[in-house]
C-alpha positions, 0 to 999 in steps of 0.5 A, spaced: 139 534 178 133 533 173 127 529 176 123 525 172 118 518 172 121 515 166 128 516 162 129 513 156 136 512 152 136 512 145 132 517 141 131 512 134 124 508 133 123 505 139 125 510 144 121 516 140 115 512 140 115 510 147 117 518 149 111 520 144 106 515 148 108 516 155 107 524 153 101 523 151 099 519 157 101 525 161 107 521 165 113 526 165 119 523 161 126 525 158 128 522 152 135 523 151 139 522 144 145 526 142 142 528 135 138 534 134 137 532 127 137 524 126 142 522 121 142 517 116 141 510 118 140 504 113 134 501 117 127 500 117 125 503 110 118 501 110 112 500 114 108 494 111 103 488 112 096 488 116 099 486 123 105 491 123 101 497 121 095 495 126 101 494 131 103 501 130 096 504 130 096 502 138 101 506 139 096 513 138 101 516 133 100 512 126 096 517 123 100 523 124 107 519 122 104 515 116 102 522 113 109 523 112 111 516 108 109 514 101 103 509 100 104 505 094 097 501 094 099 495 090 105 491 091 106 486 085 109 479 086 113 476 081 118 470 080 122 466 075 120 473 070 113 471 071 108 476 075 104 472 080 100 477 083 098 484 084 096 485 091 092 490 094 098 493 099 098 497 106 106 499 105 108 505 107 115 507 104 119 512 109 126 513 110 129 511 117 131 518 119 125 521 116 120 516 120 124 518 127 124 525 126 116 525 124 115 520 131 119 526 134 114 531 132 108 527 136 112 528 143 108 532 147 109 535 154 110 532 159 115 529 155 121 532 153 127 531 149 134 532 151 140 532 147 146 528 149 150 522 151 149 518 157 156 516 160 154 512 166 148 509 170 147 507 177 140 503 178 137 500 184 129 498 187 128 506 188 131 511 183 136 510 177 141 516 176 144 517 169 150 522 168 151 525 161 157 527 158 156 535 159 156 533 166 148 534 167 144 528 172 138 526 171 134 522 177 128 517 174 124 512 177 125 508 171 130 507 165 128 504 159 134 502 154 133 503 147 139 505 144 139 500 139 146 496 138 150 500 142 153 496 147 158 500 152 152 502 157 149 495 157 156 492 159 157 497 165 151 494 167 153 487 167 148 486 161 151 481 155 149 478 149 148 471 146 150 470 139 145 466 136 147 467 128 152 471 126 152 474 120 145 471 119 144 476 113 146 481 109 142 487 107 143 492 101 139 498 100 140 503 093 135 507 089 133 504 082 131 508 076 128 506 070 132 507 063 129 510 057 122 511 061 119 516 066 117 511 071 116 503 072 110 500 071 109 497 078 107 501 084 111 496 088 114 490 087 117 483 091 121 479 086 123 472 089 129 469 088 130 464 082 135 460 084 138 457 091 145 458 089 144 465 089 143 466 096 138 471 095 131 470 098 128 477 095 128 484 092 123 489 095 122 495 090 117 500 093 116 508 092 119 513 098 116 520 095 119 521 088 124 515 088 123 508 087 127 504 093 130 497 093 132 493 099 136 487 096 137 481 102 142 475 102 145 470 106 152 471 105 159 472 109 161 479 110 167 478 106 164 475 100 167 478 094 159 478 091 158 484 096 164 488 093 161 487 086 154 489 089 157 495 091 161 497 085 157 494 079 150 493 083 146 493 076 150 488 073 151 484 079 144 484 081 142 482 073 147 476 074 143 474 080 136 475 078 137 475 070 129 474 069 127 480 073 128 485 067 122 482 064 118 485 070 122 492 071 125 493 064 132 496 063 134 500 070 140 503 073 142 504 080 142 511 082 146 514 089 150 510 093 149 502 095 148 501 103 150 494 106 148 492 113 150 485 116 145 482 121 147 478 127 142 475 131 143 475 138 139 476 145 141 479 151 143 476 158 143 479 165 137 484 163 133 482 169 135 488 173 131 493 178 130 500 175 132 498 167 128 495 162 130 494 154 126 494 148 127 493 141 134 491 138 137 493 145 134 487 148 134 482 141 135 483 134 131 479 129 133 478 121 131 484 117 129 479 111 124 477 115 121 484 116 119 482 123 123 488 126 118 493 126 113 488 129 118 487 135 119 494 137 112 496 136 110 490 140 115 491 145 113 499 146 106 498 146 106 493 151 111 497 155 107 504 155 100 501 155 100 496 160 106 495 164 109 502 166 102 505 168 101 499 172 109 500 175 108 507 177 102 506 181 106 503 187 112 504 190 119 502 187 121 499 181 124 492 183 127 486 179 119 483 180 116 488 177 121 489 171 121 481 169 113 482 168 115 485 161 119 480 159 114 475 161 108 478 158 105 473 153 104 478 148 111 480 147 114 473 148 109 470 142 112 476 138 119 475 140 118 467 139 115 468 132 120 473 129 126 468 131 123 462 129 121 466 122 129 469 121 131 462 121 125 458 117 126 464 111 134 462 111 132 455 110 127 456 105 132 460 101 138 456 101 137 450 103 138 444 098 134 439 101 128 436 098 123 439 103 125 446 102 126 445 095 118 443 095 117 448 100 119 453 095 115 451 089 109 450 094 110 458 095 111 459 088 104 455 086 101 459 092 102 466 090 100 464 082 094 461 085 092 467 089 093 471 083 089 467 079 084 467 084 084 475 085 084 476 078 078 472 077 074 475 083 076 482 080 073 480 073 067 477 076 066 483 080 067 487 073 062 483 070 056 484 075 057 491 075 056 491 068 049 493 065 045 489 060 048 488 053 046 487 046 048 479 045 053 482 040 056 487 046 056 481 051 060 476 046 065 482 046 065 483 053 066 475 054 072 475 050 075 480 054 074 478 061 077 471 058 083 473 056 084 478 062 083 472 067 
């Protein structure tokens, strides 16, 4: 029997981040996962946005991990074939398996990795016993269930799922390469849908190393023939759905395989139990379209490891009342509610044909356009104020250039 304070089941993004944080805090922890080298998994492929990056920094490992990612620095925003804005970007592209391995490299003693599969859990208000497929047994004060979409262990504990929206969205991943030139003009690109009837919210292109990675999102049924066409003829299918995209990208080809992943929205039920706590997708999913899944993981893990586990370990036992304080955490609850609301509103603003949602789509288009104009004007004004005095002829020439760029 191996004894520890914390046993974490599942060594993906949530579980590995939790193990790194607890190890850095000096809390004995065992992270259990079957994979010594994490396999390819079409999940998180970038960490982006000020709020998401800031949430990651609360883990204490972001600086080290993000050195393994590709920072694009600027993201172009486009729709209807028009470039609307060039926004400074805190966007870091990294494949999910590489992200997990980079986080695992930050796990220090007294946390440790055990490679195996948990086949059984018995829980109580005092200690929890885990049995692994190779016969190993682990006794822990607390079990953190971070095994994502796997359902077997949860069902053994009487934890179930309530489906809120089956087949809510489809995520499609592939690499894009320019045709007839060495590179695309843009560092990264977000291209929004041209027509509600295509049921596509947006396409995002971002660098991962030397590759330009594409994530295309759609609201379609899993048996829609369009997905079969996307798998077998991706460039042609995407050109038909986003016909003016090539005004921004130029000609392109799809390289490598096409990965397609449907997403259900669900929440767990029966999870308030002594001795075990759930984080990330194990507790509740969100929609990849909204880009909030990583926010939820980082919020869950940082609140659990920075706030709750240190307090729980300070007193005896691991009662249901203790565990409930995590699920009632106002920071966690606010993130969960925001994430779920965004999942449903993004779908409506993409495919709903009502007058209100039609107006919302145009309002967003005009907002992006306006922000782009303001950014170019600020940039032009800054460049103009930084110039030394010129002769009148030079000033006239400079003003013409500034006017055309704005």
